[in-house]
N, C-alpha and C positions, 0 to 999 in steps of 0.2 A: 154457242150461246143462243138461246131462244130470245126473240124480240117480240114485243107486243105494241100495239098502237094505243096511245093514251087518248083522252077525249079531244085533244087538239090535233090528233093525227100524227104526232111524232112518235118515234120508236123509243121504247124504254126497255131496259134489261130486266129479265125475269131471273130470279135466283135459281141457278141451275148448276152451281158449282164452278162455273167459269168466271174469269175476271172480265171487266169491261174494257181493258186496255186495247185500243185500236178499233173499237167497234164503229166509231164515227169517222175518225180522221186517218187511221193507219199511220200515225206519226209518233215517234218516240219522245218528242218534247214533253217535259213535265207539265207545262201549261196546257198542252193538248189533252193529256191524261186527266188533269184536274177538271177540265170541261166535260170530259166523259163521265167523271164521277159526280159532278155537281151541276152540269149545264142544263139539265132538264128543267122546264118551267116549274117554279115554286120550290125547287130543292134547296136553294141557298137561303130562302126566306124561312123555310121550315127549320133549317139549321140555326138561323139567327134566333128564332123564338125559343130554342132550347139552350142557348148559350149561357143563360144565368141559372139553369137548373132543369131537371126533367119535367115534362109536361104530360098531362093526360090528353088523349085523343080529342076530347071535347074542348079542351083549352086551346089546342092548336087550331081547331075549327073556328073557335070564337075569335082568335087573334087574326085569322086569315079568312074572313067571311066569303070572299070570292073564290075560295078553293073548295071544290066539291069533296065530299067524303070519299068518293071512289078514287079520285086522283091522290088525295092525301094518303089513303091506304097504299096505293101503288108506290108513291114516293117513299113512304116509310119502309116498305119492303125492300126497295132498291137500296136505300141508305143503310139498312141493316145488313143486307147482303154484301155491301161494299165496305163494311167495317167502320162506318161513320157514326151510326146510331145503334144503341142497344135497348132492348125492352126489359123492364124489370117491374117489380111490384112494391108499392109503398106498404109499409107495415101499419098495423092498427095503431091508433083508432081510425085512420083514414086509409082503408084498404082500397087500392086502385092500381090498375095497370098503367104504367107510365113509359114514356120514351125519352131517353136522354142520350147525350153525346158520349162517345167513348173518349179516352184521353186523346186519341188521334183526332177525333172530331172537334174537341175543344181547342186544339191547336189552330183551328181556322179563325179564331178571333182576330189575330193580326192581319189576316187576309181581308176580313170584313172591314177592319179599320182602314186599311190602305185603300180599298175600293171606295169606302165612304168619303175619305179625304179627297180622293181623285174626282169622284163623281159630283160632289157639291160645288166644285170649281166651275162646272158648266153653267152658262147662263140659262140653259134649258131646265135646270133642276127646279122642280115645283114644290116649294115647302108648304103649300096649302093642302096637299093631299093628306089622307089619313096617316097617322103614325101610331104604332103600337107602343105601350109602356116599355116593353123590353127594348124595342128599337131606340126609344128615347134614352134609356139608361146606357145602352151601348154607345150611342152618339156622345153622351157626356164623357164616357171613358175615353172616347176617341178624340174629342175636341178640347179637352183640358190642356192648358199650357203649363207644363210642370214648373217652369222657371218662375211663374207668378205665385206658386204655392209654397215658396220657401218658408220653412218654419211654421207652417200652418197645419194643425192636426184637428180634425173635427169628426163627429158622428152626425150624419144627416139622415133624416127620415123623408122619404118620398112617398106620398099617398096619391095615387093616380086612379081615380074611379074606385073600383073595388080591389085594386092591386096595390101592394105595399112593398117597399124596398128599403133596405138599410145600406147607407153609403158610409164608407170609412175612408177619409182623406188622410194620407200619411206619406211624407216624402215625395210629394208630387203625383202620387198614384191614387186614383179613386176606385176602390174595390166596392162592388155592389152585389148584394144578395137579396133574393126575394124572402120576405118574412110574413108572418101572420100579422093581423091587425094589432096595433097598440104598442109600437116600439116606445119604450119609456126613456125619458130624459135625454133626447138627442140635443145636440147644440143648436141645430136648425131643423125646421120642418117645412117642407113645401107640399102644398095640397092643391089639387086641381081636378076637375071632372075628366079632362082629356089630356093626353100627352102633348098634343099640339098647343095647349095653353102655356107651356113652358117656353116655347120657341121665341116669341117676341121679347120676352124678358131676358132669357139667357143668351140668345144669339142676336136679337134685334136691339138689345140694350135699352129697351123701354122700361119705365117703371111698371110695377104691377097695376097701378091705377091707370096709367096711359094705355096699357094692354087690355083694359076692360074689366079688371078686378077679378078675373076668374082664377088666377093663381094667388093663393093665400100663403103668406110667409110668417112663420113664428120663430122668434129668436131675436138676438141683438141685431138691429137694423144695419149697423156698420159692418158686422161680421157677415150678415147675409149678402150685402153688396159686394164685399170682398170675395166671397165665394162665387157669386155670379160673374164677377170680373175675371175669374180664372178661365172662362170658356170663350173661344173665338173660332169662327169659321175661317178657312183659308181663303185667300183672295180669288176672285173669279179669273178664269183664263181669258186671254185676249184672242179676238178673231174667231 
């Protein structure tokens, strides 16, 4: 297999028909192989941004502004060569080349969820850093407490800046899909300029007013509060 240097000086695989297994660690462990598939800088975050649906190159660049176009191109080529991402074309009226996860790639969501649950237990986790809308939606899928949702079924609209999502709560599971603007007749609607505006309300358990009023809530107030109460972060680890 040919290797090339990325902008940070680390080696990355070039699609050459050979697999990546053993190129870094020479170790048969599945976890070692997983790191060889996804351990390059930005790879897992690129996967995260495609977890709710295929994205255009420009959308990935917008979501990850500190990622250069050159490195994004390299990572997408490697993820495609490794069978995690596939390139396709959206049909008219919005014709565009997009990148989406394969079935195997989408199976990484539980991995992302467990990493998220594990990492936020660290006292070093900084919740004030930027958060993408997709990351917020995946966080809510991760941090929901299913036992609290017994008997509750809802349609929820999430409007975050210019991105819009439809949430379907049923049997303790929150399914989320990106949508166009204007979801009609949801049971609840949450609107905010930034994904981070949700955090003090959903995880900090402050009222929208106490959190600065940037998160707008439409729908029955008691139902909205019950929905917010479904979410909880795991306790911080000790020592």
